[in-house]
C-alpha positions in Angstrom: -36.0 -4.8 29.7 -36.5 -7.5 27.1 -33.7 -10.0 26.7 -33.3 -9.3 23.0 -32.8 -5.6 23.8 -30.2 -6.3 26.4 -28.3 -8.7 24.1 -28.4 -6.4 21.1 -26.8 -3.5 22.9 -24.7 -5.3 25.5 -23.0 -7.6 22.9 -22.0 -4.7 20.6 -18.8 -4.0 22.6 -17.6 -7.6 22.8 -18.4 -8.1 19.1 -16.3 -5.1 18.2 -13.5 -6.4 20.3 -13.6 -9.7 18.5 -13.6 -7.9 15.1 -10.6 -5.7 16.1 -8.7 -8.8 17.3 -9.2 -10.5 14.0 -8.1 -7.4 12.1 -5.0 -7.1 14.3 -4.2 -10.8 13.7 -4.7 -10.4 9.9 -3.9 -6.7 9.2 -4.1 -5.5 5.6 -0.6 -5.7 4.1 -1.1 -3.4 1.0 -3.0 -0.2 0.6 -6.6 -0.9 -0.4 -10.1 0.6 -0.3 -11.8 -2.3 1.4 -10.1 -3.4 4.6 -8.3 -1.6 7.4 -7.9 2.0 8.5 -8.5 4.0 5.3 -8.0 7.7 5.1 -6.2 10.0 2.6 -3.3 10.3 5.0 -3.0 6.6 5.7 -3.1 5.8 1.9 -0.4 8.3 1.0 2.3 5.6 1.1 3.1 2.2 2.4 4.8 3.5 5.5 1.8 5.5 6.6 -0.5 2.6 5.8 1.5 0.2 8.0 1.7 2.7 10.8 -2.0 3.5 10.6 -2.9 -0.2 10.8 -0.7 -0.8 13.7 -1.6 2.3 15.7 -5.4 2.2 15.0 -5.5 -1.5 15.7 -4.1 -1.2 19.2 -6.1 2.0 20.0 -9.4 0.5 18.8 -8.8 -2.6 20.9 -8.4 -0.5 24.0 -11.4 1.8 23.1 -13.7 -1.1 22.5 -12.6 -3.0 25.6 -13.4 0.1 27.5 -16.8 0.4 25.8 -17.5 -3.2 26.7 -16.6 -2.6 30.4 -18.9 0.4 30.5 -21.8 -1.3 29.0 -22.4 -3.8 31.8 -23.1 -1.3 34.6 -24.8 1.0 32.0 -27.4 -1.6 31.2 -27.9 -2.5 34.9 -28.6 1.1 35.8 -30.6 2.4 32.9 -33.7 1.2 31.0 -33.1 -0.4 27.6 -33.9 2.5 25.3 -31.8 5.0 27.3 -29.0 2.6 27.8 -29.0 1.9 24.1 -28.8 5.5 23.2 -26.0 6.1 25.6 -24.2 3.0 24.4 -24.5 4.2 20.8 -23.3 7.7 21.8 -20.3 6.2 23.4 -19.6 4.1 20.3 -19.7 7.2 18.2 -17.3 9.0 20.6 -14.9 6.0 20.5 -14.9 6.1 16.7 -14.3 9.8 16.6 -11.4 9.5 19.1 -10.0 6.6 17.0 -10.0 8.8 13.9 -8.7 12.0 15.6 -5.9 10.2 17.5 -4.8 8.1 14.6 -4.7 11.1 12.2 -2.8 13.1 14.8 -0.3 10.2 15.2 0.2 9.9 11.4 0.6 13.7 11.1 3.3 13.8 13.8 5.1 10.7 12.5 5.6 11.9 9.0 
């Protein structure tokens, strides 16, 4: 496996963790279309917005830490193209889980 392949995929999880930490430190205060967890339900009112930012921020941190921990053995056991596809699939699953769980949380907290 070429070093650039390994770095590209392996650093994706830690990069996402860093981005989530920054977003958790500086969450969006007001409803906007640029920054934060933005869905129709989260933008209904300020209470939903604040809860969506808090909940999705914590959840995404745990999901992406988990993704980062899975990637190390994944890239040691599989070849680069296969590991990259599996890593991308896991990222998509993490994003779908983030969306579904946050929307369910907002639906139940209203």
